[in-house]
C-alpha positions in Angstrom: 110.6 38.9 127.7 113.4 36.9 129.3 116.9 36.7 127.8 117.8 33.3 129.2 116.2 29.8 128.8 113.5 31.1 131.1 111.7 32.5 128.0 110.7 29.0 127.1 109.0 28.1 130.4 105.3 29.1 130.5 103.5 30.4 133.5 106.6 31.1 135.6 105.1 34.5 136.3 102.3 32.8 138.2 104.6 31.7 140.9 104.8 33.7 144.1 106.6 37.0 143.3 109.7 36.3 145.5 110.2 32.8 144.2 109.8 34.0 140.6 112.4 36.7 141.2 114.9 34.3 142.8 114.5 31.8 139.9 115.1 34.6 137.4 118.2 35.7 139.3 119.6 32.2 139.6 119.1 31.6 135.9 121.1 34.7 135.0 118.5 37.2 133.9 119.8 40.8 133.9 118.7 43.1 136.8 116.9 45.6 134.5 115.0 42.7 132.8 114.0 41.3 136.2 112.7 44.7 137.3 110.6 44.9 134.1 109.2 41.4 134.7 108.3 42.3 138.3 106.3 45.2 137.0 104.3 42.8 134.8 103.7 40.6 137.9 102.6 43.6 139.9 100.0 44.5 137.2 98.2 41.1 137.4 95.9 42.3 134.7 93.7 39.3 133.7 91.4 39.3 130.7 88.4 39.5 133.1 89.9 42.5 135.0 90.6 44.3 131.7 87.1 43.8 130.5 85.7 45.0 133.8 87.9 48.2 133.7 86.8 48.8 130.1 83.2 48.6 131.2 83.8 50.8 134.2 85.5 53.4 131.9 82.5 53.4 129.6 84.3 51.7 126.8 82.5 49.4 124.4 84.3 46.3 123.2 83.8 46.2 119.4 86.0 43.3 118.7 88.6 41.1 120.4 91.0 38.4 119.3 92.7 35.9 121.6 95.9 34.0 120.5 97.2 30.7 121.6 100.5 31.6 119.8 101.2 35.4 120.0 101.8 37.0 116.6 105.0 38.5 117.9 106.4 35.0 118.5 106.8 34.7 114.7 109.7 37.1 115.0 110.9 36.1 118.5 110.7 32.3 118.2 109.8 31.6 114.5 106.4 30.3 115.6 103.3 30.6 113.4 100.6 32.7 115.1 97.5 30.7 116.1 94.3 32.2 117.2 92.8 30.8 120.3 89.9 28.3 119.8 86.7 30.3 120.2 85.2 28.1 122.8 88.3 28.4 124.9 88.5 32.1 124.5 85.0 32.3 126.0 85.8 30.4 129.2 86.6 33.0 131.9 89.8 32.3 134.0 90.8 29.2 132.0 91.6 31.4 129.0 94.1 33.4 131.1 96.3 30.3 131.1 95.8 29.3 127.5 96.1 32.7 125.8 99.5 34.3 125.2 97.9 37.7 124.1 94.7 39.3 123.2 93.8 42.4 121.2 90.8 44.6 121.7 89.1 47.2 119.6 87.4 49.7 122.0 85.1 52.6 121.5 83.9 55.2 124.0 80.3 54.4 124.8 77.5 57.0 124.4 76.0 56.2 127.8 
């Protein structure tokens, strides 16, 4: 989401919020872009939390796909999308660091 060279640095959003905001500012990110990035940081929606919320909302997970290289990066960075290795996608918490995006197909449960 960054406009500057910061877009090439992975996991920066995992830094403490104040430090992340300072680094973005010092590297010339626009104020509106920083505000949007801070909203993402505030969300802190992990894969595990998403699945828990789906369960709590009586949603059934019909299918899910995890990506090492996000399909949108084809257009943003000219990178070929790569699905996450299945065994890595099944390791809770570690997959949060190795997955750039995930897609879920959900259905309202009958229960």
